[in-house]
Each structure stands twice: as structure tokens, then as C-alpha cells.
N, C-alpha and C positions, 0 to 999 in steps of 0.2 A: 132834246133839241133836235132839229133836222141839220143834217149835213149834206154838202153837194159833192157828188164824186162820179167816177166812171167805173163801169164794169165791162171788161173785155172778155169776149167769148170766142173761142175757136171750136169749131163743130166738124168733126170727121165721120158723122154717122149717116145713116140712111134716112128715108122719108120718115119712118116710125119715130126715129130719134128727134127729128125735127118737129114732128107734131107734138111729142112730149114735152120738148123744150117750150114750144109755143104756149102749151098749156101752163106751164110753171110761170112764164112770163106774164100771162094773163092774170094769174093769180097775184102778181105784184105790180099790176098796172098803176095802182095809186102811187108808187114811188118812181115810176119811169117817166121822165119827162122828154126824153129825146131818144132815137134809135137810128142807128146807121149800119147797114150791112153791105159786105162786100163778098159776092158769091165767086168762089174759085172751085176749080174741078177737084182738087185734092183736098181742100178744107175750106169752110166758109168762116169769115171773120165777122163779128158783130160787135159794136160799141154801144153801150147804154150809158146815157146821161141820167143819173139817179139823184133824187132828192128825198132823203128820209132819215129816220133814226139809224144809229150805227147797228142796232140790233135787227132792224128790218132788212138792211142791206145785206148783213151777214147771213140772215135766213134765206135770202135770194140765192146768194152765191154758194150756201151750203147745199141747197135742193139742186142747184145746176150741177155741183161738184160730184154728185152721186152717180151721175151718168159716165159710163166709161168712155164714151166718145166725145166727150165735152171737157175742154180745158177752160178754166175760169179764174180770172184775177180781178181785184177790185183795188181802187185808191180813192180814199175819201179825203178831202181837204179839211183843214183845220176850221174853215169858215162855217159858222153856225147860223142858222135861220131860226127865227121864232116860230113856234108851231102854231 
């Protein structure tokens, strides 16, 4: 079953880190239904609205969490959608 949730990302990296993160987000474009970013000098904040299986969302956050300059947290609702 698909679930709806939010993934919060705080990025403190350089342009190379941004490009690598964007590549990961592109790999998971099938579950990202919305994206909002707030650029800041000291750190950028990004909020993703996701719709997918718990395993798929965990795979996304796991890949992002491997970057030393990225902090990531997710929150999935209990609301389930039929696939």
C-alpha cells in the first residue's frame, strides 16, 4: 500500500553535493508529488511531499542520509492509498 508523507531535507553542501542530491531525487521522481525549497546562505531547506510504499520512502531517505552534508527526516501518515 502507498502512504502519504513528508521528507524534510537540510543541505549544507557545495554545488557538487547539490547535483548528487538532485540525481537521487530524480531516481525517486515516481514517489515525489510536490517539492518546496527555501534557499539560505548557511543551509538550504527542502520539503518533499511523497506518495509511495514505506520501503520506497525509506530507500529515498537512506540514500540521502549517506551524504555527510545532508540531514534528512521523514514522516509518513497512517493514511493508505490503493496502488
